[in-house]
N, C-alpha and C positions, 0 to 999 in steps of 0.2 A: 823158739816157736817158728814153725813154717806155716804160712797161711795159704789156703786155697780159696779163691773168690769165685763163688757161683753166681754168675750174672744171669739175668733174664734174657735180654735181647741186646747184647753189647754192640751188635752191628748197627742197631737202629736208634737206641735210646741215648740221647746226647749226654744227659747227666750221668748215665752209667759209665760211658766210655771216659768221661772226664775223671770220674773216680778211679777207674782202672789205670789210666795213664799216670795219675798222681800216686796211686798205691805202688805201682812198679818203680816210680822214681824214688820213693821212700823205702820200699822193700823189694829190691830187684829180684829176690829169690822166690817171690810169690808165684803161685800157679793160678791161671785164669781159665775159667770154664764158662761156657755159654749154653744155657738150656736150649735156646733156639739157634739154629744154624744160619750161616751166611745165606744159604740158598732160600731161606724162608722169609726173606725181606726184599722188597723192591726199592727201599730207601736205605742208604748206608751212611753212617756218620763219617765225615771226612777225617776224623781223628783216629779211626781204626788203624791207619798206617803208622801212627805213633806208638802203638803197642810194641814193646821191646821183647816180647816172648810169644810163644805159640798160644793161640786161643784154642783150647781143647773143647770140642763139642762131641758129636756122635754121628755114626753112620750105622747101617744095619750090620755090616761086617764087624765094626768095632764093638757093638753090643755083645755079640757072641764071644769075641776075644776077651772082653772085660769080664763077662760072666764066668768064663773058664778060669781066668786069672784069680778072681776073688774067691771062687769056689775052692781053688787049690790051696789058698792061703788063709782064708777066713771062713771055712764052711759053716761053722756053727753061728757065726755072726750074720752070715748071709741068710741062713734059715730063720733065725730069730727076727731079723729085720723084716723079712718077707711076711712072716706070720703077724707081727705087730702092725705092719702097714695095712694088711687085709682086715685085721680086727678093728683098728681105729677108723678105717674108711667105711666100714659096713653101714653106719647110719644113713649115709647118702649114697644111693646106688650109682648116681652120676659120678661121684668121686671114686667109688670103688673101681669103676672102669677106667677113669682118668688116671688114678694112681697106679693102676697096673701098667699103663704106658709109661708113667714117670719112673717106675721101678726099672724098666728095661733101659730107658734113656740114661738112668743114673749109672749103669754098669761101667761104660768106658770112662766116665768122669771119676768115679770112685776108684777104679783100677789105676788110673793115673795118680790119684792122690796117694794111694797105697804105695805104688812104685816109687814115688818121689818123696815119701815120708812126710806128707803133710800132717800137721798136728792140730790144725784149727781150720774149720770150714766156715766161711762167712757167706750167707745167702743174701743177695740183694732182691728183695720182695719176699713176702711171707707166703706166696703161693707155691708153684711148682719148684722154683729154685730152693726154697726152704725145705720142701719135702726131700729133694735130693740131698741137701746137707744133713737133714735129720737122719736119713738112711745111712749117711757116712758116720754119724755119731754112733748109731746102733751097730753097724757092721765093723767099723774100723776102730772105734773107741776114741775118736778125735773130739775136740771141743767144738761147740756150735754157737754161732751168733747169727742174728737175723735182723735185717733192716726192713721195716714196714713203711709203706708210702700212703696210699689212699684206698684204692679198690680192695686191697688185701686187708683193710681195717674195717671199712664201713659197709660194704655191700651185703645186703640182706636177702637177696633172691635165692630160692632153693638151688638153682643151678650153680650159684657161686658160693654157697654156704659150705665152707671147708670144714669137714668134721675133724680134721687133723689140727686145726688152728690152736685150740687150747693145749693139745698135747705138745705141739712145737714150742709154745710159750713156756710150758712147764719144764721141758727138757733142755731148752736153750740155756747156755751159760751167760749170754748177754742178749738183751732185746733192745733194738734201736728203733726209734721213730723219727721221721724227719720233721715232726712238729709236735708240740705239747698236746694239742687236742687229740691226736692219734695215740700218744702214749697213755693218756688218761682213759681213752676208750679201751685200749688193750688191757690195762691194769684191772678193769672190771671182770676180766675173764679168769683171773688167777687169785689165789689167796694172798693176803698182805705180805706174808713172809717172802714172796717172790718179787716184791716191788723194788727191792734194792738193786736188781740187775737191769732195771729199765733205764734208758737214757735217751736224750734227744741230740741228734747230730744232723745238721742241715744237709741238703743236697749240695753237690759240688758243681759250680757253674763256671765254665771258661768260655769266653765269648769275645770275638774280635769285632767291635762295632765299626760302622762307617761314620765319617764326619757328617754332621748335619749341614745342609746348605745355609749360607748366610741369610738368604731370604726364604722363609718357609713357603712351601707350595700352597697355592690357593685353588680351590677352596681347601680348608684344612682337612687332613686325612685322619679318620678314626680307624686305627688298626686293631684287628683281633686275629688270633691264630689258634688252631687246635683241630682235633677231629670234629667233624660235623655230627655231633651226638647231643641228645637233650641236656645232659648235665653241664655242657658248656654255656648254655643260656644265650646262644647267639640270636635266637628269636627275640629276646628282650632287647638286644642292641638294635635290631632292625626296627622294632616298634619305637624305640627311642629316636631313631633317625626320622621316622614318620612324625613324631611329635615336634622335632626340631624343624622339619619342613613346614609344618602347620604354623609354627611361630616365626617363620621367615628367616631362620638361621641357615646359612649356606654351609653345609658340611657333607662330606662323603665318607662312606665306610667301606673298608676292604677286609674280608674275612678269609684268611688263608687256611686251607685244609680241605679234606674230603670226608664223606661219611654218609650214612643212610638217612640223615636228617636233611640232606640237600633239597629234596623236593618240597619239604615243608617250608624251608627258608625261601626258596624261589617263589612259592605261592604267596608268602607274606610280602615279598618285593613287588609282585604283580598287583596284589590287592591294594597296596598303598601307593602305587605309582612311583616306585623308588628305582626304576631301571637306570636312571641317569645319576643316581647317588650311591648305588651299592655295587660292589664287585665281589664275585665269588670265583676266584681264579682256579680253585682246586688245589691239588697236591703241590707242594713246593719243596725244593731241596733246602735243607737247613741252612746251608751257606748263604742262600739268598735272603734269609730273614734280616740280616744286617742292612741290606739295601732298603727293604720295606720300612724298617724302623727308622732309618735315616730320614725318610720322607714323611714319617708320621708325626702329627701334632700331639698325639697321645695314644696310649695302648689301653684297650678296654677289655676287662676280664669279667664278664657278667654271669659267672657260674651260679648254678642252682643245685639243690638237692633233689634227686628224683625220688619217686615213691619207693623204689627198690633200695634207696640209701646211697646210690652212686653219687659221688661228688669229687671235686678236686681237692688236693692237699695244698701244696704251694707250687703252682705250675712253674716249670723252668722258664717259660717264655716271659713271665712277669719279671724275673731277675734279669733276663737278657734285655728287656725293655729298659730297666733301670741302668744297666751297664751302657746302653746307648744314649743315656740321658733323655729318655722319653718318659714323661709323667704317666702314671698309671691311675686308671679309674676302675674300681673293682667292687664286687659284692664280697661280704665277709663270710665266705664258706670255707669249711675245713680249717686249714691252718693260716688262712689269710689274715685273720684278726691279730695274729702274733707278729706280723711284719708290716702291715699297712695301718698307719695311724692317720686318721683323717686330718687333712690340712698340713701334714708334716711329710710323710713318705708317700702319700697318695690321697685320692679322694674316694670315699666309700658311699654306697647306697644300699638300701634293703634289697636282698636277692629277689629277683622277679619283678621289680618295680620299674617299668620303663619310663614313667613320668619322672621319678627321682633320678634315674640315670641321665635323662635328657637335661635335667636341671644342673647336675654336676658337670656334664660336658660343656654346657653353656657357661657355667661359672669359670671353668678353666680356660675356655676360649677368650673370655672377656678380661681376664686378670693376668697380665704378663708377669707381674712380680710373683704371683702364686705359682705360675708355670716354672719360673726359674728356681723357686724354693723347692718345689717337689722334684725337679730335675736333679738338683744338688743332693738332697737328702736321700733320694732313691739310689743314686749312684753310691753314696757312702754306705748305705745299708747293704747293697749288693756286694761291694768289695770287702766289707767287714764280716758279714754273716755267711756268705756263700762262697768264700774262697776255697778252692780245692786243697791248697796246701794246709790251711787251718783245719778244715773239716776231716780230711783223711788222717791227719795227725791225731785229731780227737777220736776218730773211729779206732785207730790203732791203740790209743790209750785205753779205750773201753775193752777192746778185744783182749788186751794183755792185762786187764783188770787193775790198771793203775788208778782208774776212777770208777766208782760204782753208784753214783747218785745221778739223778736226772739232771741233764745239762741245762745251763742258763740259756735264755732266749737271745742273748746278744753275743 
């Protein structure tokens, strides 16, 4: 079996490049494809340089070459795939247009797969990368597997309602979710006889932490990181800081990232007089996260579920916090309930409840023994459950059908 890995944004997504690097270590003959090109990102993962083979993407010239190559070798497969894609995309006009673009982007990727005799395409994300891999199954007759994460599972808004999702689930030979909650959500879309091909394989996290200082910085730092968007719940963290201020607790918050919710967060800071307690430094290079985590007293993940269904799965930064021996305080959204046990691997609070979050922050600041216990158990969880070596090996087992039942949570 020769595997082609269809990545989403391998140049930017840290967990994706972690998986690719380990995949190539275990299967050096695998081909790597990226739906988004290097030129389409302003942030690049430092690990891209570790990829030991060419990352194949697309250009306008390669689209034409790929189309000609496939048409000369798989003309009927090309025609059938194009017609099926148009038919299944029809219920959502937004996706009809989007998938037309995906069809052309797929040409150089699938031409490379055909030329290099790839027999199995694995898509990381059930969105456009999975559409590319599905086209490969239809055109080239290869096997298909898909890993789903969060937005490609839960999102309900019309502009993100993929009319192809059920078709991809039905046609896939293996369906992977990075958490059980997502797997159960996807199973509802297909008949029970398809459930045997569903599995859970965690994301792969490789992270080089910095050593924490012998004397923790004062006042204690509450760190959060991610795109400044509503589902991250950073407004809840800011309101919790305001509660702590009213209670006379000296603590500061630093939220790393950028996004369209910045103005709302800045307004909350002003309205609550938190200018001297809150930092919003904007974009950060991923390599700098280790320095921030070394300084942090805890990592806060206050995720919420938006009205459109958008939510986190198991954010990579939570695992990176554990690897840096930084305790985590989080809401149980998406797959978080599968990995965070209150008082053991982290502290939890009801999503959206700033008072409850402030209480848990204060609890952790006041209890050094609890801090040490969460630090140790979080580190153990990260190294055992999110190891690239273990999880890529598990993924390969699923792809090669050596296992066909839903994976364990540990």
